[in-house]
DRENSE-203457 format. One line per 10 residues: number of its first residue (from 0); their letters; for each residue x, y, z of N, C-alpha, C. Coordinates in steps of 0.05 Angstrom, whole numbers, always signed. Example, Ala and Ser with C-alpha at 12.3 -4.5 7.8 and 13.67 -1.06 7.14 Angstrom:
# DRENSE-203457
0 = as = +264/-114/+156/+246/-90/+156/+264/-66/+156 | +257/-45/+142/+273/-21/+143/+258/+1/+157
END
This chain:
# DRENSE-203457
0 = mentalqsrv = +17/-24/+0/+0/+0/+0/+17/+25/+0 | +10/+45/-16/+26/+70/-17/+25/+85/+9 | +46/+100/+14/+47/+115/+40/+24/+134/+44 | +16/+148/+22/-6/+167/+25/-32/+154/+32 | -38/+130/+20/-62/+116/+26/-62/+106/+55 | -39/+96/+64/-37/+86/+91/-40/+108/+111 | -28/+131/+104/-30/+154/+122/-60/+163/+125 | -75/+163/+103/-103/+171/+104/-119/+152/+122 | -112/+126/+120/-127/+106/+136/-121/+110/+166 | -95/+115/+173/-88/+119/+201/-102/+144/+212
10 = eaelqwepsi = -102/+166/+196/-114/+191/+205/-144/+186/+209 | -157/+171/+191/-185/+165/+194/-191/+149/+220 | -173/+130/+226/-177/+114/+250/-174/+131/+275 | -154/+149/+275/-151/+167/+298/-175/+185/+302 | -187/+194/+280/-210/+211/+282/-235/+195/+292 | -235/+169/+285/-257/+152/+293/-256/+145/+322 | -232/+143/+334/-229/+135/+361/-237/+157/+380 | -259/+153/+396/-270/+175/+413/-251/+183/+436 | -232/+167/+444/-215/+174/+467/-191/+191/+459 | -190/+198/+433/-167/+213/+423/-176/+239/+410
20 = daseigvava = -161/+261/+415/-165/+286/+402/-146/+286/+378 | -156/+277/+355/-139/+272/+331/-128/+299/+320 | -141/+321/+326/-132/+347/+316/-104/+354/+326 | -95/+342/+348/-69/+349/+360/-47/+329/+352 | -54/+309/+335/-35/+288/+328/-28/+289/+298 | -2/+288/+293/+8/+287/+265/+15/+259/+258 | +11/+253/+232/+16/+226/+222/+34/+227/+197 | +56/+212/+198/+74/+209/+174/+79/+180/+170 | +82/+171/+145/+85/+143/+138/+109/+140/+119 | +126/+120/+124/+147/+113/+106/+152/+83/+107
30 = ngvvtlsgav = +147/+69/+85/+152/+40/+83/+137/+24/+104 | +112/+33/+109/+95/+18/+128/+99/+25/+157 | +118/+42/+163/+123/+51/+191/+110/+78/+195 | +93/+80/+215/+78/+104/+221/+92/+120/+243 | +96/+146/+238/+107/+163/+259/+85/+181/+269 | +79/+180/+295/+59/+197/+308/+73/+219/+323 | +64/+243/+319/+76/+267/+333/+53/+284/+343 | +62/+305/+358/+42/+324/+369/+41/+322/+399 | +19/+330/+411/+17/+330/+440/-11/+322/+449 | -14/+308/+471/-39/+300/+482/-39/+306/+512
40 = rtyaektaae = -62/+304/+525/-65/+311/+553/-58/+289/+572 | -61/+264/+564/-55/+241/+582/-39/+220/+568 | -25/+204/+584/-10/+181/+573/-29/+161/+562 | -52/+158/+573/-72/+139/+563/-80/+146/+534 | -82/+171/+529/-89/+181/+502/-66/+175/+482 | -42/+177/+492/-18/+171/+476/-18/+142/+468 | -22/+124/+487/-22/+96/+480/-46/+87/+463 | -69/+101/+467/-92/+95/+450/-87/+103/+421 | -72/+124/+417/-65/+132/+389/-47/+111/+377 | -29/+100/+392/-11/+79/+382/-26/+54/+375
50 = rsalrikgvr = -45/+46/+393/-61/+22/+387/-78/+26/+362 | -89/+50/+359/-106/+56/+336/-90/+53/+310 | -65/+63/+309/-49/+61/+286/-42/+31/+280 | -36/+16/+300/-29/-12/+296/-53/-29/+287 | -77/-20/+290/-100/-35/+281/-103/-35/+251 | -90/-16/+237/-93/-12/+208/-77/-33/+193 | -90/-46/+174/-76/-65/+157/-55/-51/+140 | -31/-63/+140/-10/-51/+124/+11/-37/+142 | +3/-31/+167/+22/-18/+185/+41/-39/+196 | +67/-33/+193/+88/-53/+201/+101/-45/+227
60 = gvaqeievrp = +97/-20/+236/+108/-11/+261/+100/+18/+266 | +105/+27/+291/+98/+55/+298/+121/+67/+313 | +129/+91/+304/+148/+108/+319/+133/+128/+335 | +135/+126/+361/+119/+143/+379/+134/+168/+387 | +125/+191/+377/+138/+217/+384/+118/+236/+396 | +95/+226/+405/+75/+244/+417/+84/+251/+446 | +81/+276/+453/+88/+286/+480/+62/+287/+497 | +65/+282/+522/+43/+285/+541/+45/+312/+555 | +25/+328/+551/+24/+355/+564/-3/+358/+578 | -3/+356/+604/-28/+360/+619/-40/+387/+612
70 = fgdigvkdde = -67/+389/+615/-81/+414/+608/-68/+438/+622 | -62/+458/+606/-48/+482/+617/-20/+477/+625 | -10/+452/+618/+18/+444/+625/+22/+445/+655 | +1/+441/+671/+3/+440/+700/+4/+411/+708 | +27/+401/+716/+30/+373/+724/+20/+368/+752 | +19/+343/+760/+12/+334/+787/+38/+326/+801 | +41/+332/+826/+65/+325/+841/+69/+295/+841 | +94/+287/+840/+101/+259/+838/+90/+242/+861 | +91/+253/+886/+81/+237/+908/+51/+232/+906 | +37/+252/+895/+8/+249/+891/+2/+227/+870
80 = iakralrvmq = +18/+228/+848/+14/+207/+827/+19/+179/+839 | +40/+177/+856/+47/+151/+868/+24/+141/+886 | +13/+159/+902/-10/+152/+919/-34/+143/+903 | -40/+157/+881/-63/+150/+864/-58/+123/+851 | -33/+119/+842/-27/+93/+828/-31/+70/+847 | -21/+72/+872/-24/+50/+891/-54/+47/+898 | -69/+68/+898/-98/+67/+905/-114/+52/+884 | -109/+60/+858/-124/+47/+837/-117/+18/+833 | -92/+10/+840/-85/-18/+838/-97/-34/+861 | -100/-22/+884/-113/-36/+906/-143/-40/+901
90 = wntaiprdai = -155/-22/+886/-183/-24/+880/-189/-45/+858 | -168/-52/+842/-172/-70/+820/-168/-99/+829 | -188/-115/+826/-187/-143/+836/-169/-161/+819 | -161/-151/+795/-144/-167/+778/-114/-164/+785 | -108/-146/+804/-81/-141/+812/-76/-151/+840 | -57/-169/+844/-52/-179/+872/-45/-157/+891 | -57/-157/+914/-54/-135/+933/-24/-135/+944 | -13/-111/+945/+14/-107/+956/+36/-122/+941 | +31/-129/+916/+51/-143/+900/+68/-124/+883 | +59/-99/+880/+72/-81/+861/+81/-56/+875
100 = qvkvedgrvt = +106/-47/+869/+116/-22/+879/+116/-1/+858 | +114/+24/+867/+112/+47/+848/+133/+68/+854 | +146/+77/+833/+165/+99/+835/+158/+119/+814 | +158/+145/+822/+150/+166/+803/+171/+188/+804 | +180/+196/+780/+199/+218/+777/+192/+235/+753 | +185/+260/+759/+177/+279/+738/+154/+268/+721 | +135/+255/+734/+111/+244/+720/+116/+218/+706 | +140/+207/+708/+146/+181/+695/+145/+159/+717 | +127/+141/+712/+122/+120/+732/+137/+94/+726 | +150/+83/+746/+163/+57/+743/+149/+37/+762
110 = lsgevdwnfe = +139/+15/+750/+126/-6/+765/+145/-30/+768 | +147/-40/+792/+164/-64/+797/+149/-83/+816 | +161/-107/+819/+148/-127/+835/+146/-154/+820 | +130/-172/+832/+127/-198/+819/+97/-207/+820 | +88/-218/+798/+61/-229/+796/+61/-256/+784 | +39/-271/+786/+37/-298/+775/+30/-299/+745 | +16/-278/+735/+6/-279/+708/+13/-253/+693 | +17/-255/+667/+22/-231/+651/-2/-212/+650 | -26/-222/+651/-49/-204/+650/-50/-186/+675 | -40/-196/+698/-38/-179/+722/-18/-157/+717
120 = retaervvqg = +4/-164/+704/+25/-144/+697/+14/-123/+679 | -1/-131/+658/-12/-113/+639/-34/-95/+651 | -50/-107/+668/-72/-92/+681/-61/-69/+698 | -39/-75/+713/-27/-54/+730/-18/-31/+713 | -5/-37/+690/+4/-16/+673/-19/+0/+661 | -40/-14/+653/-63/-1/+641/-77/+19/+660 | -81/+11/+685/-96/+28/+703/-79/+53/+711 | -53/+50/+711/-36/+72/+718/-34/+92/+695 | -35/+81/+670/-34/+98/+646/-56/+119/+646 | -79/+113/+657/-101/+131/+656/-101/+153/+677
130 = lygvravanq = -81/+153/+695/-80/+174/+716/-71/+200/+705 | -84/+222/+713/-76/+248/+705/-49/+255/+715 | -32/+267/+698/-5/+275/+706/+16/+255/+698 | +9/+230/+691/+28/+210/+683/+38/+216/+655 | +64/+218/+652/+76/+224/+626/+87/+199/+611 | +94/+179/+627/+105/+154/+616/+103/+132/+637 | +103/+107/+628/+102/+84/+646/+123/+64/+638 | +141/+57/+656/+161/+36/+652/+152/+11/+668 | +144/-10/+654/+133/-33/+668/+156/-53/+672 | +167/-54/+697/+188/-73/+704/+178/-96/+721
140 = ikvkpkvqad = +152/-100/+722/+141/-122/+738/+149/-149/+725 | +157/-167/+741/+166/-194/+732/+144/-214/+736 | +141/-232/+716/+122/-254/+719/+137/-279/+729 | +130/-287/+754/+142/-311/+766/+119/-328/+777 | +108/-345/+759/+85/-361/+767/+91/-383/+787 | +71/-389/+803/+74/-410/+823/+69/-437/+810 | +53/-438/+788/+48/-463/+775/+71/-470/+756 | +74/-495/+751/+95/-505/+733/+85/-505/+704 | +104/-500/+686/+97/-501/+657/+92/-530/+650 | +68/-535/+637/+60/-562/+630/+48/-562/+602
150 = nvhrriedal = +61/-577/+584/+50/-579/+556/+45/-551/+544 | +64/-533/+549/+61/-505/+539/+58/-504/+509 | +75/-520/+495/+75/-520/+465/+47/-527/+455 | +36/-549/+465/+10/-558/+456/-12/-538/+464 | -11/-527/+488/-32/-508/+496/-32/-484/+478 | -9/-474/+471/-8/-450/+454/-19/-456/+426 | -10/-479/+414/-20/-486/+388/-50/-491/+388 | -61/-503/+409/-90/-507/+411/-104/-480/+411 | -93/-461/+426/-105/-434/+428/-105/-421/+401 | -84/-423/+386/-82/-411/+359/-102/-424/+340
160 = erqsrvdagk = -106/-450/+342/-126/-464/+326/-154/-454/+331 | -160/-448/+356/-187/-439/+363/-192/-411/+353 | -171/-395/+349/-175/-368/+340/-172/-367/+310 | -195/-367/+297/-196/-371/+268/-182/-349/+252 | -177/-326/+263/-164/-304/+248/-135/-310/+243 | -123/-328/+259/-95/-334/+256/-91/-361/+244 | -74/-363/+223/-67/-388/+211/-45/-401/+228 | -53/-419/+245/-33/-431/+264/-11/-445/+249 | -16/-455/+225/+5/-469/+210/+28/-452/+202 | +24/-425/+202/+45/-407/+194/+62/-397/+218
170 = irvfvdghkv = +54/-406/+242/+68/-396/+266/+83/-420/+279 | +108/-414/+284/+125/-434/+297/+129/-427/+327 | +125/-447/+344/+127/-443/+373/+150/-459/+384 | +168/-446/+398/+191/-459/+410/+190/-455/+440 | +192/-476/+456/+190/-474/+485/+215/-484/+498 | +226/-468/+516/+249/-475/+532/+243/-470/+561 | +233/-490/+575/+225/-486/+603/+201/-467/+605 | +205/-445/+618/+184/-425/+621/+184/-403/+599 | +203/-405/+581/+206/-385/+560/+195/-395/+533 | +182/-377/+518/+170/-383/+492/+181/-364/+471
180 = rlegkvaaws = +188/-376/+448/+196/-360/+425/+177/-365/+402 | +167/-343/+390/+147/-345/+368/+160/-335/+343 | +156/-350/+321/+166/-342/+295/+145/-346/+273 | +148/-332/+251/+129/-335/+229/+120/-308/+218 | +100/-308/+201/+89/-283/+189/+59/-282/+192 | +49/-258/+195/+20/-253/+196/+13/-229/+178 | -13/-226/+173/-22/-205/+155/-24/-177/+167 | -29/-177/+194/-33/-151/+207/-22/-152/+236 | -16/-128/+246/-4/-126/+273/-23/-137/+294 | -49/-134/+290/-69/-144/+310/-67/-175/+312
190 = drstiehaaw = -61/-188/+290/-57/-217/+291/-32/-224/+307 | -11/-208/+305/+13/-212/+320/+7/-210/+350 | -9/-191/+357/-17/-187/+385/-33/-210/+395 | -51/-221/+378/-67/-244/+386/-49/-268/+392 | -29/-273/+376/-11/-296/+379/+5/-292/+405 | +15/-268/+410/+30/-263/+434/+13/-267/+459 | -12/-258/+458/-31/-262/+480/-35/-291/+486 | -38/-307/+465/-42/-336/+468/-18/-349/+482 | +6/-340/+475/+30/-351/+488/+31/-343/+518 | +25/-318/+524/+25/-309/+552/+4/-323/+569
200 = sapgvtmved = -17/-332/+556/-40/-344/+571/-34/-373/+579 | -13/-385/+569/-6/-412/+577/+6/-412/+605 | -4/-430/+623/+6/-431/+650/+36/-436/+652 | +49/-421/+669/+77/-425/+674/+96/-408/+656 | +85/-394/+637/+102/-378/+619/+112/-353/+633 | +138/-348/+633/+149/-324/+645/+161/-304/+625 | +166/-312/+601/+176/-294/+581/+168/-303/+553 | +161/-284/+536/+153/-289/+508/+171/-272/+490 | +186/-285/+473/+202/-271/+453/+187/-272/+426 | +176/-250/+418/+159/-249/+395/+175/-241/+370
210 = rvtiag = +181/-260/+353/+196/-255/+328/+177/-256/+303 | +151/-256/+308/+132/-257/+286/+133/-230/+271 | +134/-231/+245/+136/-207/+229/+110/-203/+213 | +107/-178/+202/+84/-171/+186/+91/-176/+157 | +74/-192/+143/+79/-198/+115/+78/-172/+98 | +97/-169/+80/+97/-145/+63/+78/-147/+40
END
C-alpha cells in the first residue's frame, strides 16, 4: 500500500477513536512505519493513538513521538501520582494486593514487583496509564508463576487453532522451560498481538520472545 493511502487510513482511524483528540496528532508514513507526533493531555491518550495506528492493515510498526502535556501544562506532584497509582491498583481485583511497587519521577512512573500472570502485569500498567499527570510508564514487573509449565507448546498451538483469524500453521512455537519464542508471518499487527496473548496465557510462561513479522 502506498504511503499516502496508509496515512489517510491511520488519520481516519484516529478521528474515529473517541478517546483521542486527533486534531493534535500528526501522522507520517514511510515504508509501512507510522510516525505519530504532536501533544496529548494524558499518557492513556498517547497509548490509545498507538493502538489505533497498529489496528490498520499494512502498518508494520509505529514510531511514537507524541508528547504528554497536561491541560495548561500544569502537572501533578510525583508523590500524589504515586499515591493515586497505589490506590487504583488496590481497587482493581485483577491485581494482587501489595505485589507491586511504584516509583515516580517527573511524572514518569516505574512499576516493579512480581506477579503470577502476565495479565496482572498488563492490568497494572493499564490502570496507571489513565492517571492524570502520568507522562510515561516503565513496566518492570516480573512474571514468576507458582504453577509449573506443563505442555506449553500444545496449549499455545491449541489456542491458535481456536482463534480462526490466525493461521496456526504459519506460526512456529519454541518452548524452553518457562520461555517461549514465536516465529512466522501474519497479515496484520493485530494478529501478532493475538498470537503473543495466546502464548502469555499458557500456565507457567514467564517470558515471550515475539519474532513474528508482518507480511509485506
